[in-house]
FISETOR-332580 format. One record per residue (C-alpha): x, y, z; residue number from 1; chain. Coordinates in nm, 4 decimals, always signed. Layout:
residues N
PT        X        Y        Z pos unit
PT        X        Y        Z NUM    A
...
***
This chain:
residues 473
PT        X        Y        Z pos unit
PT +13.4422  +5.5055 +10.3906   1    A
PT +13.4790  +5.8770 +10.4669   2    A
PT +13.6960  +6.0945 +10.2425   3    A
PT +13.9391  +6.1419 +10.5311   4    A
PT +13.9747  +5.7664 +10.5879   5    A
PT +14.0167  +5.7161 +10.2142   6    A
PT +14.2995  +5.9728 +10.2125   7    A
PT +14.4768  +5.8117 +10.5081   8    A
PT +14.4370  +5.4510 +10.3894   9    A
PT +14.5272  +5.5114 +10.0245  10    A
PT +14.7783  +5.7987 +10.0425  11    A
PT +14.9151  +5.8939 +10.3851  12    A
PT +14.9723  +5.5464 +10.5314  13    A
PT +15.1263  +5.3962 +10.2136  14    A
PT +15.3712  +5.6889 +10.1989  15    A
PT +15.4420  +5.6503 +10.5708  16    A
PT +15.5198  +5.2789 +10.5309  17    A
PT +15.7299  +5.3338 +10.2189  18    A
PT +15.9460  +5.5917 +10.3971  19    A
PT +16.0069  +5.3366 +10.6731  20    A
PT +16.1119  +5.0738 +10.4179  21    A
PT +15.8040  +4.8568 +10.4782  22    A
PT +15.6057  +4.6695 +10.2144  23    A
PT +15.2859  +4.6654 +10.4170  24    A
PT +15.0530  +4.7816 +10.1386  25    A
PT +15.1717  +4.5196  +9.8877  26    A
PT +15.1634  +4.2438 +10.1480  27    A
PT +14.8076  +4.3313 +10.2517  28    A
PT +14.6911  +4.3280  +9.8901  29    A
PT +14.8553  +3.9891  +9.8343  30    A
PT +14.6911  +3.8565 +10.1505  31    A
PT +14.3490  +3.9792 +10.0442  32    A
PT +14.3859  +3.7867  +9.7188  33    A
PT +14.5287  +3.4722  +9.8796  34    A
PT +14.2546  +3.4444 +10.1429  35    A
PT +14.0036  +3.3405  +9.8742  36    A
PT +14.2214  +3.0593  +9.7398  37    A
PT +14.1194  +2.6981  +9.7900  38    A
PT +14.2830  +2.5260 +10.0896  39    A
PT +14.5089  +2.3136  +9.8700  40    A
PT +14.6270  +2.6269  +9.6856  41    A
PT +14.7048  +2.7995 +10.0141  42    A
PT +14.8983  +2.4948 +10.1319  43    A
PT +15.1009  +2.4962  +9.8089  44    A
PT +15.1749  +2.8650  +9.8689  45    A
PT +15.2883  +2.7811 +10.2223  46    A
PT +15.5248  +2.5099 +10.0965  47    A
PT +15.6715  +2.7464  +9.8367  48    A
PT +15.7177  +3.0227 +10.0966  49    A
PT +15.8652  +2.7714 +10.3425  50    A
PT +16.1327  +2.6637 +10.0936  51    A
PT +16.2295  +3.0258 +10.0209  52    A
PT +16.2357  +3.1059 +10.3903  53    A
PT +16.4520  +2.8089 +10.4903  54    A
PT +16.6887  +2.8679 +10.1966  55    A
PT +16.7490  +3.2234 +10.3178  56    A
PT +16.7892  +3.1059 +10.6773  57    A
PT +17.0446  +2.8433 +10.5717  58    A
PT +17.2511  +3.1020 +10.3825  59    A
PT +17.2438  +3.3825 +10.6353  60    A
PT +17.1750  +3.2524 +10.9880  61    A
PT +17.4756  +3.0888 +11.1550  62    A
PT +17.2761  +2.8994 +11.4155  63    A
PT +17.0545  +2.7232 +11.1609  64    A
PT +17.3283  +2.6708 +10.9028  65    A
PT +17.5199  +2.4714 +11.1650  66    A
PT +17.2039  +2.2935 +11.2831  67    A
PT +17.1090  +2.1911 +10.9266  68    A
PT +17.4586  +2.0605 +10.8574  69    A
PT +17.4782  +1.8687 +11.1857  70    A
PT +17.1405  +1.7008 +11.1363  71    A
PT +17.1862  +1.6332 +10.7635  72    A
PT +16.8801  +1.8449 +10.6792  73    A
PT +16.8447  +1.9829 +10.3262  74    A
PT +16.5953  +2.2478 +10.2190  75    A
PT +16.5420  +2.0457  +9.9022  76    A
PT +16.3818  +1.7809 +10.1246  77    A
PT +16.0840  +2.0118 +10.1810  78    A
PT +15.8056  +1.8836  +9.9566  79    A
PT +15.5082  +1.9241 +10.1926  80    A
PT +15.4285  +2.0909 +10.5229  81    A
PT +15.4836  +1.7648 +10.7112  82    A
PT +15.8529  +1.7796 +10.6121  83    A
PT +15.8888  +2.0698 +10.8553  84    A
PT +15.8779  +1.8069 +11.1297  85    A
PT +16.2340  +1.7094 +11.0354  86    A
PT +16.3471  +2.0178 +11.2256  87    A
PT +16.3514  +2.0347 +11.6081  88    A
PT +16.1103  +2.2344 +11.8187  89    A
PT +16.2439  +2.5599 +11.9618  90    A
PT +16.1458  +2.7653 +12.2633  91    A
PT +16.2443  +3.0693 +12.4659  92    A
PT +16.5500  +2.8949 +12.6108  93    A
PT +16.6743  +2.8152 +12.2582  94    A
PT +16.6454  +3.1806 +12.1583  95    A
PT +16.8143  +3.3028 +12.4766  96    A
PT +17.1040  +3.0608 +12.4226  97    A
PT +17.1526  +3.1606 +12.0565  98    A
PT +17.0492  +3.5265 +12.0536  99    A
PT +17.3396  +3.6591 +11.8461 100    A
PT +17.3731  +3.3494 +11.6244 101    A
PT +17.0056  +3.3819 +11.5231 102    A
PT +17.0610  +3.7217 +11.3611 103    A
PT +17.0921  +3.6957 +10.9820 104    A
PT +17.4252  +3.8254 +10.8537 105    A
PT +17.2442  +4.0323 +10.5895 106    A
PT +16.9847  +4.1794 +10.8262 107    A
PT +16.9535  +4.5575 +10.8234 108    A
PT +16.7708  +4.7678 +11.0791 109    A
PT +16.6860  +4.4975 +11.3303 110    A
PT +16.4798  +4.6246 +11.6233 111    A
PT +16.5168  +4.4822 +11.9725 112    A
PT +16.1936  +4.3610 +12.1326 113    A
PT +16.0934  +4.1711 +12.4420 114    A
PT +15.7849  +3.9946 +12.5695 115    A
PT +15.6032  +4.1194 +12.8775 116    A
PT +15.7164  +3.8248 +13.0876 117    A
PT +15.3719  +3.7841 +13.2461 118    A
PT +15.4185  +3.4061 +13.2576 119    A
PT +15.7872  +3.4019 +13.3439 120    A
PT +16.1167  +3.5629 +13.2413 121    A
PT +16.0811  +3.8126 +12.9532 122    A
PT +16.2229  +3.7028 +12.6182 123    A
PT +16.4552  +3.9334 +12.4250 124    A
PT +16.4521  +3.8916 +12.0472 125    A
PT +16.4817  +4.0893 +11.7238 126    A
PT +16.2413  +4.1842 +11.4474 127    A
PT +16.3263  +4.2974 +11.0940 128    A
PT +16.1333  +4.5191 +10.8553 129    A
PT +15.9865  +4.2227 +10.6653 130    A
PT +15.8314  +4.0857 +10.9828 131    A
PT +15.6869  +4.4264 +11.0741 132    A
PT +15.5372  +4.4702 +10.7266 133    A
PT +15.3690  +4.1302 +10.7368 134    A
PT +15.2357  +4.1649 +11.0922 135    A
PT +15.0881  +4.5090 +11.0232 136    A
PT +14.9383  +4.3818 +10.6963 137    A
PT +14.7774  +4.0857 +10.8748 138    A
PT +14.6116  +4.3127 +11.1301 139    A
PT +14.5074  +4.5574 +10.8571 140    A
PT +14.3421  +4.2823 +10.6553 141    A
PT +14.1562  +4.1581 +10.9624 142    A
PT +14.0142  +4.4998 +11.0517 143    A
PT +13.8881  +4.5394 +10.6952 144    A
PT +13.6861  +4.2195 +10.7452 145    A
PT +13.4814  +4.4302 +10.9871 146    A
PT +13.4501  +4.7335 +10.7566 147    A
PT +13.7107  +4.9314 +10.9526 148    A
PT +14.0108  +5.0797 +10.7745 149    A
PT +14.3263  +5.2671 +10.8648 150    A
PT +14.2266  +5.6271 +10.9259 151    A
PT +13.8992  +5.5411 +11.0965 152    A
PT +13.9079  +5.6656 +11.4578 153    A
PT +14.0169  +5.3977 +11.7039 154    A
PT +14.0916  +5.3751 +12.0754 155    A
PT +14.3690  +5.1372 +12.1818 156    A
PT +14.3720  +5.0219 +12.5457 157    A
PT +14.7182  +4.8782 +12.5892 158    A
PT +14.9868  +4.8209 +12.8483 159    A
PT +15.3062  +4.7541 +12.6572 160    A
PT +15.5917  +4.9858 +12.7579 161    A
PT +15.7185  +4.9634 +12.3994 162    A
PT +15.4166  +5.1516 +12.2656 163    A
PT +15.3581  +5.3694 +12.5706 164    A
PT +15.7217  +5.4650 +12.6121 165    A
PT +15.7778  +5.5902 +12.2585 166    A
PT +15.5143  +5.8584 +12.2270 167    A
PT +15.7477  +6.1229 +12.0868 168    A
PT +15.6247  +6.4124 +11.8750 169    A
PT +15.6624  +6.2261 +11.5456 170    A
PT +15.4623  +5.9307 +11.6737 171    A
PT +15.2031  +6.1626 +11.8284 172    A
PT +15.1659  +6.3390 +11.4930 173    A
PT +15.1297  +6.0049 +11.3120 174    A
PT +14.8717  +5.8773 +11.5603 175    A
PT +14.6881  +6.2068 +11.5272 176    A
PT +14.6654  +6.1688 +11.1500 177    A
PT +14.5662  +5.8024 +11.1831 178    A
PT +14.3097  +5.9047 +11.4475 179    A
PT +14.4466  +5.6546 +11.6987 180    A
PT +14.4107  +5.7329 +12.0698 181    A
PT +14.6300  +5.5222 +12.3005 182    A
PT +14.5115  +5.4692 +12.6595 183    A
PT +14.7462  +5.3054 +12.9160 184    A
PT +14.5977  +4.9920 +13.0698 185    A
PT +14.8314  +4.9716 +13.3686 186    A
PT +14.5948  +5.1326 +13.6178 187    A
PT +14.2212  +5.0729 +13.6438 188    A
PT +14.1315  +5.2997 +13.9371 189    A
PT +13.7920  +5.4706 +13.9445 190    A
PT +13.9415  +5.8019 +13.8310 191    A
PT +14.1244  +5.6319 +13.5439 192    A
PT +13.8133  +5.4419 +13.4374 193    A
PT +13.6109  +5.7641 +13.4446 194    A
PT +13.8780  +5.9254 +13.2268 195    A
PT +13.8776  +5.6342 +12.9806 196    A
PT +13.5001  +5.6510 +12.9447 197    A
PT +13.5123  +6.0256 +12.8768 198    A
PT +13.7847  +5.9826 +12.6143 199    A
PT +13.6075  +5.6963 +12.4371 200    A
PT +13.2843  +5.8940 +12.4352 201    A
PT +13.4546  +6.2023 +12.2918 202    A
PT +13.6521  +6.0128 +12.0249 203    A
PT +13.3492  +5.8057 +11.9147 204    A
PT +13.5799  +5.5404 +11.7642 205    A
PT +13.4862  +5.3026 +11.4861 206    A
PT +13.7032  +5.0396 +11.6571 207    A
PT +13.8248  +4.9518 +12.0055 208    A
PT +14.1460  +4.7517 +12.0361 209    A
PT +14.2982  +4.6089 +12.3516 210    A
PT +14.3146  +4.3434 +12.6190 211    A
PT +13.9754  +4.1767 +12.6771 212    A
PT +14.0176  +4.2199 +13.0535 213    A
PT +14.0818  +4.5937 +13.0174 214    A
PT +13.7877  +4.6552 +12.7832 215    A
PT +13.5635  +4.4451 +13.0079 216    A
PT +13.6734  +4.6501 +13.3119 217    A
PT +13.5868  +4.9732 +13.1338 218    A
PT +13.2529  +4.8324 +13.0178 219    A
PT +13.1642  +4.7105 +13.3676 220    A
PT +13.2493  +5.0493 +13.5184 221    A
PT +13.0353  +5.2304 +13.2619 222    A
PT +12.7484  +4.9937 +13.3380 223    A
PT +12.7803  +5.0511 +13.7133 224    A
PT +12.7802  +5.4267 +13.6557 225    A
PT +12.4746  +5.4038 +13.4331 226    A
PT +12.6634  +5.5512 +13.1373 227    A
PT +12.5349  +5.4547 +12.7929 228    A
PT +12.8076  +5.3714 +12.5395 229    A
PT +12.6132  +5.1671 +12.2855 230    A
PT +12.5330  +5.4731 +12.0713 231    A
PT +12.8883  +5.5804 +11.9827 232    A
PT +12.8964  +5.4080 +11.6434 233    A
PT +13.1600  +5.1501 +11.7424 234    A
PT +13.1666  +4.8792 +11.4751 235    A
PT +13.3910  +4.6239 +11.6460 236    A
PT +13.6016  +4.5651 +11.9542 237    A
PT +13.9216  +4.3782 +11.8642 238    A
PT +14.0701  +4.1925 +12.1608 239    A
PT +14.4027  +4.0134 +12.1794 240    A
PT +14.6982  +3.9079 +12.3955 241    A
PT +14.4821  +3.7339 +12.6579 242    A
PT +14.2256  +3.4565 +12.6617 243    A
PT +13.8816  +3.5981 +12.5826 244    A
PT +13.6258  +3.4634 +12.8299 245    A
PT +13.2595  +3.4462 +12.7409 246    A
PT +13.1516  +3.6770 +13.0216 247    A
PT +13.3991  +3.9377 +12.8923 248    A
PT +13.2667  +3.9073 +12.5369 249    A
PT +12.9084  +3.9468 +12.6598 250    A
PT +12.9923  +4.2509 +12.8738 251    A
PT +13.1859  +4.4290 +12.5964 252    A
PT +12.9175  +4.3562 +12.3372 253    A
PT +12.6349  +4.4710 +12.5637 254    A
PT +12.7893  +4.7943 +12.6899 255    A
PT +12.9572  +4.9125 +12.3692 256    A
PT +12.6836  +4.7815 +12.1394 257    A
PT +12.9250  +4.6124 +11.8988 258    A
PT +13.0547  +4.2631 +11.8175 259    A
PT +13.3831  +4.1409 +11.9651 260    A
PT +13.6504  +4.0080 +11.7295 261    A
PT +13.9068  +3.7812 +11.8906 262    A
PT +14.2675  +3.7967 +11.7772 263    A
PT +14.5380  +3.5482 +11.8694 264    A
PT +14.9099  +3.6067 +11.8643 265    A
PT +15.2039  +3.7414 +12.0566 266    A
PT +15.4865  +3.9869 +12.0304 267    A
PT +15.7237  +3.6956 +11.9733 268    A
PT +15.5093  +3.4659 +11.7559 269    A
PT +15.3320  +3.7353 +11.5528 270    A
PT +14.9668  +3.7793 +11.4518 271    A
PT +14.8650  +3.4145 +11.4256 272    A
PT +14.4874  +3.4229 +11.3769 273    A
PT +14.1968  +3.6676 +11.3585 274    A
PT +13.8237  +3.6220 +11.3846 275    A
PT +13.6036  +3.7142 +11.0888 276    A
PT +13.2472  +3.8442 +11.1101 277    A
PT +13.1105  +3.4903 +11.0695 278    A
PT +13.3130  +3.3718 +11.3681 279    A
PT +13.6003  +3.1690 +11.2198 280    A
PT +13.9491  +3.2124 +11.3694 281    A
PT +14.1481  +3.2376 +11.0454 282    A
PT +14.5204  +3.1606 +11.0609 283    A
PT +14.7481  +3.4016 +10.8746 284    A
PT +14.8554  +3.1056 +10.6625 285    A
PT +15.0451  +3.3092 +10.4031 286    A
PT +15.3005  +3.3840 +10.6762 287    A
PT +15.2440  +3.1348 +10.9522 288    A
PT +15.2420  +2.7556 +10.9754 289    A
PT +15.0688  +2.6218 +11.2861 290    A
PT +15.1241  +2.2749 +11.4312 291    A
PT +14.9679  +2.1179 +11.7403 292    A
PT +15.1892  +1.8823 +11.9412 293    A
PT +15.1552  +1.6550 +12.2425 294    A
PT +15.3837  +1.6527 +12.5460 295    A
PT +15.6483  +1.4511 +12.3563 296    A
PT +15.6454  +1.6979 +12.0682 297    A
PT +15.4588  +1.4681 +11.8298 298    A
PT +15.2263  +1.6447 +11.5864 299    A
PT +14.8600  +1.5787 +11.6585 300    A
PT +14.5830  +1.5513 +11.4000 301    A
PT +14.3324  +1.8310 +11.3478 302    A
PT +14.0704  +1.8494 +11.6184 303    A
PT +14.2972  +1.7324 +11.9021 304    A
PT +14.4237  +1.9712 +12.1713 305    A
PT +14.7898  +2.0295 +12.2406 306    A
PT +15.0561  +2.2965 +12.2448 307    A
PT +15.0496  +2.5476 +11.9595 308    A
PT +15.3732  +2.5543 +11.7552 309    A
PT +15.4416  +2.8393 +11.5116 310    A
PT +15.6769  +2.8874 +11.2175 311    A
PT +15.6718  +3.2498 +11.0998 312    A
PT +15.7798  +3.2684 +10.7354 313    A
PT +15.8496  +3.6436 +10.7465 314    A
PT +16.1234  +3.6160 +11.0092 315    A
PT +16.4290  +3.5350 +10.7991 316    A
PT +16.6197  +3.8198 +10.9708 317    A
PT +16.5696  +3.6478 +11.3085 318    A
PT +16.3922  +3.3137 +11.2569 319    A
PT +16.1074  +3.1720 +11.4612 320    A
PT +16.0939  +2.8090 +11.3436 321    A
PT +15.8717  +2.5494 +11.5121 322    A
PT +15.8483  +2.7858 +11.8082 323    A
PT +15.6663  +2.6663 +12.1199 324    A
PT +15.4153  +2.9332 +12.2180 325    A
PT +15.3176  +2.7738 +12.5504 326    A
PT +14.9530  +2.8094 +12.4419 327    A
PT +14.7027  +2.5260 +12.4222 328    A
PT +14.4635  +2.4878 +12.1304 329    A
PT +14.3399  +2.2780 +11.8406 330    A
PT +14.3112  +2.3096 +11.4638 331    A
PT +13.9727  +2.2813 +11.2938 332    A
PT +13.8964  +2.0083 +11.0450 333    A
PT +13.6580  +2.2317 +10.8502 334    A
PT +13.6412  +2.5698 +10.6798 335    A
PT +13.4596  +2.8896 +10.7673 336    A
PT +13.1286  +2.9619 +10.5950 337    A
PT +13.2602  +3.3076 +10.5016 338    A
PT +13.4244  +3.1400 +10.2001 339    A
PT +13.7887  +3.2052 +10.2861 340    A
PT +14.0211  +2.9112 +10.2336 341    A
PT +14.2440  +2.9979 +10.5268 342    A
PT +14.2843  +2.7217 +10.7876 343    A
PT +14.1091  +2.7714 +11.1205 344    A
PT +14.1935  +2.7410 +11.4845 345    A
PT +13.9116  +2.5390 +11.6361 346    A
PT +13.9777  +2.6746 +11.9819 347    A
PT +14.2420  +2.8533 +12.1838 348    A
PT +14.2180  +2.7229 +12.5365 349    A
PT +14.4790  +2.9604 +12.6755 350    A
PT +14.8347  +2.9577 +12.7971 351    A
PT +14.9718  +2.6605 +12.9830 352    A
PT +14.9668  +2.8892 +13.2881 353    A
PT +14.5872  +2.9247 +13.2435 354    A
PT +14.5531  +2.5603 +13.3451 355    A
PT +14.5772  +2.3994 +13.6868 356    A
PT +14.6759  +2.0476 +13.7768 357    A
PT +14.4778  +1.8471 +14.0325 358    A
PT +14.6490  +1.6453 +14.3027 359    A
PT +14.5861  +1.3233 +14.1051 360    A
PT +14.7617  +1.4697 +13.7988 361    A
PT +14.4514  +1.5617 +13.5964 362    A
PT +14.4959  +1.8853 +13.4005 363    A
PT +14.2010  +2.1229 +13.4336 364    A
PT +14.1346  +2.4459 +13.2549 365    A
PT +14.1222  +2.7429 +13.4909 366    A
PT +13.7545  +2.7792 +13.4034 367    A
PT +13.6888  +2.4894 +13.6407 368    A
PT +13.7770  +2.7255 +13.9248 369    A
PT +13.6750  +3.0548 +13.7665 370    A
PT +13.3101  +2.9496 +13.7429 371    A
PT +13.3023  +2.8761 +14.1162 372    A
PT +13.4079  +3.2302 +14.2049 373    A
PT +13.1847  +3.3913 +13.9441 374    A
PT +12.8824  +3.2239 +14.1040 375    A
PT +12.9617  +3.3510 +14.4548 376    A
PT +12.7698  +3.6689 +14.5400 377    A
PT +12.9842  +3.9592 +14.6540 378    A
PT +13.3030  +3.8595 +14.4708 379    A
PT +13.3959  +4.1754 +14.2816 380    A
PT +13.7359  +4.0579 +14.1524 381    A
PT +13.9631  +3.7590 +14.2023 382    A
PT +14.2891  +3.5904 +14.1104 383    A
PT +14.3817  +3.2238 +14.1525 384    A
PT +14.7486  +3.1317 +14.2078 385    A
PT +14.8440  +2.7633 +14.2147 386    A
PT +15.1691  +2.7712 +14.4115 387    A
PT +15.2181  +2.3938 +14.4000 388    A
PT +15.0184  +2.0784 +14.3499 389    A
PT +14.9419  +2.0922 +14.7255 390    A
PT +14.8732  +2.4640 +14.7715 391    A
PT +14.6505  +2.7175 +14.5928 392    A
PT +14.5964  +3.0819 +14.6922 393    A
PT +14.2801  +3.2739 +14.6056 394    A
PT +14.2828  +3.6543 +14.6146 395    A
PT +13.9388  +3.8133 +14.6440 396    A
PT +13.8074  +4.1690 +14.6396 397    A
PT +13.4760  +4.1693 +14.8298 398    A
PT +13.1706  +4.3863 +14.7778 399    A
PT +12.8168  +4.3961 +14.9159 400    A
PT +12.6564  +4.0523 +14.9163 401    A
PT +12.9578  +3.8516 +15.0262 402    A
PT +12.8374  +3.6099 +15.2953 403    A
PT +13.0270  +3.4815 +15.6021 404    A
PT +13.0046  +3.1216 +15.4764 405    A
PT +13.1264  +3.2055 +15.1232 406    A
PT +13.4871  +3.1272 +15.2165 407    A
PT +13.3936  +2.7750 +15.3273 408    A
PT +13.1950  +2.7193 +15.0057 409    A
PT +13.4890  +2.8319 +14.7905 410    A
PT +13.7334  +2.6056 +14.9753 411    A
PT +13.4995  +2.3068 +14.9512 412    A
PT +13.4330  +2.3542 +14.5773 413    A
PT +13.8031  +2.4018 +14.5001 414    A
PT +13.8895  +2.0847 +14.6918 415    A
PT +13.6324  +1.8880 +14.4908 416    A
PT +13.8308  +1.9719 +14.1760 417    A
PT +14.1901  +1.9919 +14.3001 418    A
PT +14.1809  +1.7266 +14.5735 419    A
PT +14.0632  +1.7067 +14.9327 420    A
PT +14.4188  +1.7322 +15.0697 421    A
PT +14.5042  +2.0516 +14.8792 422    A
PT +14.5392  +2.3629 +15.0968 423    A
PT +14.3140  +2.6447 +14.9711 424    A
PT +14.4246  +2.9754 +15.1229 425    A
PT +14.1979  +3.2777 +15.0718 426    A
PT +14.3345  +3.6330 +15.0894 427    A
PT +14.1192  +3.9460 +15.0859 428    A
PT +14.2497  +4.2448 +14.8931 429    A
PT +14.1417  +4.6046 +14.8376 430    A
PT +14.2309  +4.5627 +14.4697 431    A
PT +14.3948  +4.3148 +14.2368 432    A
PT +14.6578  +4.4872 +14.0308 433    A
PT +14.7362  +4.4161 +13.6682 434    A
PT +15.0591  +4.2472 +13.5615 435    A
PT +15.3545  +4.4686 +13.4665 436    A
PT +15.2393  +4.4320 +13.1055 437    A
PT +14.8988  +4.5788 +13.1896 438    A
PT +14.7201  +4.2454 +13.1500 439    A
PT +14.4863  +4.0954 +13.4078 440    A
PT +14.5238  +3.7247 +13.4754 441    A
PT +14.2525  +3.5248 +13.6482 442    A
PT +14.4579  +3.2076 +13.6868 443    A
PT +14.8323  +3.1602 +13.7337 444    A
PT +14.9909  +2.8223 +13.7913 445    A
PT +15.3503  +2.7643 +13.8921 446    A
PT +15.3226  +2.3906 +13.8190 447    A
PT +15.4766  +2.2774 +13.4897 448    A
PT +15.2249  +2.0301 +13.3547 449    A
PT +15.3462  +2.0208 +12.9932 450    A
PT +15.6235  +1.7835 +13.1002 451    A
PT +15.3997  +1.5659 +13.3176 452    A
PT +15.3151  +1.2110 +13.2158 453    A
PT +14.9469  +1.2596 +13.3001 454    A
PT +14.8891  +1.5030 +13.0130 455    A
PT +14.5101  +1.5140 +12.9884 456    A
PT +14.2921  +1.7920 +12.8499 457    A
PT +13.9283  +1.8047 +12.9427 458    A
PT +13.6785  +1.9290 +12.6862 459    A
PT +13.6125  +2.2740 +12.8299 460    A
PT +13.2652  +2.2835 +12.6755 461    A
PT +13.1736  +1.9725 +12.8749 462    A
PT +13.3495  +2.1241 +13.1738 463    A
PT +13.1359  +2.4354 +13.1552 464    A
PT +12.8158  +2.2326 +13.1393 465    A
PT +12.9064  +2.0823 +13.4753 466    A
PT +12.9138  +2.4237 +13.6395 467    A
PT +12.6014  +2.5736 +13.7905 468    A
PT +12.6354  +2.8855 +13.5788 469    A
PT +12.4148  +3.0525 +13.3225 470    A
PT +12.7248  +3.1255 +13.1162 471    A
PT +12.8134  +2.8339 +12.8880 472    A
PT +13.1079  +2.8139 +12.6515 473    A
***
């Protein structure tokens, strides 16, 4: 650690957080101790934190006080994590319907937030200082797993208007001291990509942080331009907020000459899990309880895929309890060889909108279609939109190598997976723009399969082996 980084991490940032009323430093230290506990000790800590959390929610949050009373629920009934199942699942519609009643009556300094709305209507919600402290601490701990600390130079490629729209002088000064350079991910034109490459090369960051699609775009552009970026001293590229595909990981690692660390979470659900240097996706168990449920809302055993449900124990000012993320994944039955006792996510298969549903009702991961397009020469970029169970649109940006019969091949291969009677409409574009949030989405489905009776997940590793592609999961 350089003397400058040591100053920022041990003096400047702690003072900065204290002035804002955040307990980030203490929380991070507690997390770094707790991560080495045995699994049963961590679970006991979760149960203890859950009781404290629900007790506060019952006293101060009107919506849940009424819900507890109506259902006959008592916090004293919580003796293990399974007792959390006595409470109902919640979702975006629940929060929208109870926005004011979910604010704790003792909350001070709540900040209004919203999701990007890339998979539907944006969600408005509130975050208190406790939640901010814990989320920042979770990210801080995870970066230290990779020998990167606050104060080390970093480049953040991001698209959120919350961050990009608040770059006032105070924030610019803070980011300058922290050596954080923020690059907007909304536009990926050639001029912008050239500019990003110049800035990354001049900053020589220890860490990259951003959407996997954005970092992969920058890496691909640098590769096409013959620009070497594997000698900048980058230790890790942290990616989050989108599904990380294997071809993106390979491209980022190759071009930037650093490992890729996956992070899973959301603005609403918080920092749920981070990848360590060994490869385990460690859940932030001190703060977050993760459940996996089937289409009826029944909790599934470890190893089985279903919807990811989150209870964030640092949200007593505006509770997220048994919150449906809309993401599909599975919990691991084992532990990471790094020695941490934190529970693991076995896999994160993506958002429900990253899946498509065949005409016969079979649910397929979008990779079933993505691999087809990735194997077609001359396809520079693409986006798949499933409008209905009978109609799918494919947007394609062509480049040299695209053959006249490629369109027929794409339609035939899509029909093999979605059904022979499904209409596959191909549109050619000059470019495929990012979402309003700055994210790039390869697959978007407008079919709600989570409520379908034919709720079937294919093993995506087996799925990949069926594709004629050199890239396996």
